[in-house]
C-alpha positions as CSV (number, residue, x, y, z in Angstrom):
1,X,-12.9,-24.5,-19.7
2,X,-9.8,-25.7,-21.6
3,X,-9.0,-22.1,-22.4
4,X,-9.2,-21.2,-18.6
5,X,-7.0,-24.1,-17.7
6,X,-4.4,-23.1,-20.4
7,X,-4.4,-19.5,-19.2
8,X,-4.0,-20.6,-15.6
9,X,-1.1,-22.9,-16.5
10,X,0.6,-20.1,-18.6
11,X,0.3,-17.7,-15.7
12,X,1.6,-20.2,-13.2
13,X,4.6,-21.2,-15.3
14,X,5.4,-17.5,-15.9
15,X,5.3,-16.8,-12.2
16,X,7.4,-19.8,-11.4
17,X,10.1,-18.5,-13.8
18,X,10.0,-15.1,-12.2
19,X,10.1,-16.4,-8.7
20,X,13.0,-18.7,-9.5
21,X,14.9,-15.5,-10.2
22,X,13.4,-13.9,-7.1
23,X,14.8,-16.6,-5.0
24,X,18.3,-15.5,-5.9
25,X,17.7,-12.9,-3.2
26,X,18.5,-15.6,-0.7
27,X,22.1,-14.8,-1.4
28,X,21.6,-11.6,0.7
29,X,20.8,-13.1,4.1
30,X,23.4,-15.8,3.5
31,X,26.0,-13.2,2.7
32,X,25.0,-11.2,5.8
33,X,25.5,-14.3,7.9
34,X,28.8,-15.5,6.5
35,X,30.4,-12.3,5.1
36,X,29.0,-9.5,7.2
37,X,27.3,-6.2,6.5
38,X,30.1,-4.3,4.8
39,X,30.9,-6.9,2.1
40,X,27.2,-7.7,1.5
41,X,26.3,-4.0,1.1
42,X,29.2,-3.4,-1.3
43,X,28.2,-6.4,-3.4
44,X,24.6,-5.3,-3.6
45,X,25.7,-1.8,-4.5
46,X,27.9,-3.1,-7.3
47,X,25.2,-5.3,-8.7
48,X,22.6,-2.4,-8.4
49,X,24.9,-0.1,-10.3
50,X,25.4,-2.6,-13.1
51,X,21.6,-3.3,-13.2
52,X,20.8,0.4,-13.5
53,X,23.0,0.5,-16.7
54,X,21.1,-2.5,-18.0
55,X,17.7,-1.0,-17.1
56,X,18.5,2.2,-18.8
57,X,19.3,0.2,-22.0
58,X,16.1,-1.7,-21.7
59,X,14.0,1.4,-21.2
60,X,15.6,2.9,-24.3
61,X,14.6,-0.3,-26.3
62,X,18.1,-1.5,-26.9
63,X,17.8,-4.7,-25.0
64,X,14.9,-6.9,-23.9
65,X,14.5,-8.8,-20.6
66,X,11.9,-11.6,-21.0
67,X,10.8,-11.8,-17.3
68,X,9.7,-8.2,-17.0
69,X,6.0,-7.8,-16.4
70,X,3.8,-6.2,-19.0
71,X,3.1,-3.1,-16.9
72,X,6.8,-2.6,-16.3
73,X,7.8,-2.3,-20.0
74,X,7.9,1.5,-19.9
75,X,8.9,2.0,-16.4
76,X,11.6,0.9,-13.9
77,X,11.2,-2.8,-13.3
78,X,10.8,-4.6,-10.0
79,X,14.3,-6.1,-9.9
80,X,15.7,-2.6,-9.4
81,X,13.5,-2.0,-6.5
82,X,14.4,-5.4,-5.1
83,X,18.1,-4.5,-5.0
84,X,17.5,-1.0,-3.8
85,X,15.3,-2.3,-1.0
86,X,17.9,-5.0,-0.2
87,X,20.7,-2.4,0.0
88,X,18.7,-0.1,2.3
89,X,17.7,-3.0,4.5
90,X,21.3,-4.2,4.9
91,X,22.6,-0.7,5.7
92,X,19.9,0.4,8.1
93,X,18.7,-2.5,10.2
94,X,20.4,-4.8,12.8
95,X,21.8,-7.8,11.1
96,X,19.3,-10.4,12.3
97,X,16.4,-8.2,11.5
98,X,17.8,-7.6,8.0
99,X,18.2,-11.3,7.5
100,X,14.6,-12.0,8.5
101,X,13.3,-9.1,6.3
102,X,15.2,-10.5,3.3
103,X,13.8,-14.0,3.9
104,X,10.3,-12.4,3.9
105,X,11.1,-10.9,0.5
106,X,12.8,-13.9,-1.1
107,X,10.5,-16.6,0.3
108,X,7.3,-14.9,1.5
109,X,6.8,-12.9,-1.7
110,X,7.4,-16.1,-3.7
111,X,4.5,-17.8,-1.9
112,X,2.4,-14.7,-2.6
113,X,3.2,-14.7,-6.3
114,X,2.5,-18.4,-6.7
115,X,-0.8,-18.0,-4.8
116,X,-1.7,-15.0,-6.9
117,X,-1.1,-16.7,-10.1
118,X,-4.0,-19.1,-9.3
119,X,-6.5,-16.4,-8.1
120,X,-7.9,-13.6,-10.2
121,X,-7.5,-9.9,-9.3
122,X,-4.2,-10.5,-7.5
123,X,-2.1,-8.1,-9.6
124,X,-2.9,-5.0,-7.6
125,X,0.1,-3.0,-9.1
126,X,-0.5,-3.9,-12.7
127,X,-2.7,-2.6,-15.5
128,X,-5.7,-1.8,-13.3
129,X,-3.5,0.5,-11.2
130,X,-2.0,2.2,-14.2
131,X,-5.5,3.1,-15.6
132,X,-6.8,4.3,-12.2
133,X,-7.7,8.0,-11.9
134,X,-6.7,9.6,-8.6
135,X,-5.5,7.9,-5.4
136,X,-7.0,4.7,-4.2
137,X,-6.5,1.3,-2.7
138,X,-6.0,-2.1,-4.4
139,X,-6.2,-5.2,-2.2
140,X,-5.2,-8.8,-3.1
141,X,-7.8,-11.5,-2.5
142,X,-7.9,-12.6,1.2
143,X,-6.5,-16.1,0.5
144,X,-3.3,-14.5,-1.0
145,X,-3.0,-12.2,2.0
146,X,-3.4,-15.1,4.4
147,X,-0.9,-17.2,2.5
148,X,1.7,-14.5,2.6
149,X,1.2,-13.8,6.3
150,X,1.4,-17.5,7.2
151,X,4.4,-18.1,5.1
152,X,6.3,-15.1,6.6
153,X,5.2,-16.2,10.1
154,X,6.6,-19.7,9.5
155,X,9.8,-18.1,8.2
156,X,10.0,-16.0,11.3
157,X,9.4,-19.0,13.6
158,X,12.0,-21.2,11.9
159,X,14.6,-18.6,11.5
160,X,14.3,-17.4,15.1
161,X,16.3,-20.4,16.2
162,X,19.2,-18.7,14.5
163,X,18.3,-15.0,14.7
164,X,17.1,-15.1,18.3
165,X,14.3,-12.7,17.5
166,X,11.3,-12.8,20.0
167,X,8.0,-13.8,18.6
168,X,6.4,-10.3,18.8
169,X,9.2,-9.0,16.6
170,X,8.8,-11.5,13.7
171,X,5.0,-11.4,14.1
172,X,5.1,-7.7,13.5
173,X,7.4,-8.2,10.6
174,X,5.2,-10.9,9.0
175,X,2.1,-8.7,9.4
176,X,4.0,-5.7,7.8
177,X,5.3,-7.9,4.9
178,X,1.8,-9.3,4.2
179,X,0.3,-5.8,4.3
180,X,2.8,-4.3,1.9
181,X,2.6,-7.2,-0.5
182,X,-1.2,-7.4,-0.4
183,X,-2.3,-3.7,-0.2
184,X,-1.3,-1.2,-2.9
185,X,-1.9,2.5,-2.2
186,X,-2.2,3.9,-5.7
187,X,-1.2,7.5,-6.4
188,X,-0.9,8.7,-9.9
189,X,-1.5,5.2,-11.3
190,X,1.4,3.7,-9.3
191,X,1.9,2.0,-5.9
192,X,4.9,1.4,-3.7
193,X,6.8,-1.6,-5.3
194,X,6.5,-4.5,-2.9
195,X,10.1,-5.6,-3.7
196,X,11.2,-2.4,-2.0
197,X,8.4,-2.1,0.6
198,X,8.5,-5.7,2.0
199,X,12.1,-5.7,3.4
200,X,12.1,-2.0,4.4
201,X,8.8,-1.8,6.1
202,X,8.9,-5.2,7.7
203,X,12.4,-4.3,9.0
204,X,11.1,-1.0,10.4
205,X,8.2,-2.8,12.1
206,X,10.5,-5.4,13.7
207,X,13.0,-2.7,14.8
208,X,10.2,-0.7,16.4
209,X,8.8,-3.7,18.3
210,X,12.3,-4.9,19.3
211,X,13.0,-1.4,20.7
212,X,9.7,-1.4,22.7
213,X,10.6,-4.8,24.2
214,X,13.8,-3.3,25.5
215,X,11.8,-1.1,27.9
C-alpha cells in the first residue's frame, strides 16, 4: 500500500508540473480577445518556429526537456502539436469559437490529465499504444471521459457570457473535446495527439453546429 500511494503521488505531482506548463496556453485566447487574430497567429508562428529548432536539438540528444513524457523521448513531443493546433485553430475558425476551443485545450485537458493521474489505464497514447500491432482503439476510463466533458461544458457555459455562443454550439464542442481526449484511434502504434485534436476538432464541431443554426 505505501508503494501504491507513493506511485500515485509521484504521478500526480508530475502531471501537475506538466499541466502548469499546459495552462500557459491561456495566453492564446487572451491574445485573441485583446490583440486580435493577426498578432496572435504571428506570435504563435514565431514561438512554433523556435520550438521546432529546440525539438530538433532534443531529438538529436543535444538537449533534454524534463517534462517530456517517456513515450515522447524518440518522437515529436506534445508541445509541438499544442502550438500547431493552436495556430491552425486561430487561423481557421471564427474568433469566439477559437477562444472557446483553446479554453477546452488549456483547461479541459488539464482536468483530464489530473483525473487520469489518479486512475489507471488513462494513458491511451503511451507505451501500450506504441507496442500495439495494427489499428485499434484505446479509451480512457469513463470517469476521466466524464470529467473532461463536464469541465468543457462548464467552460462553454461560463465563457458563453462573453463569446455569445449558443448552448448547442459549445455542447458540441465539449463533446468533441472529450471524445478526442479520451479516445485514441491507434494506427501504426500512434494516435492523433490530443493537443492538436482537441482545439481543431472541437472548433470544427462548433463551426458546423453554428452553421446549421443559421438556417
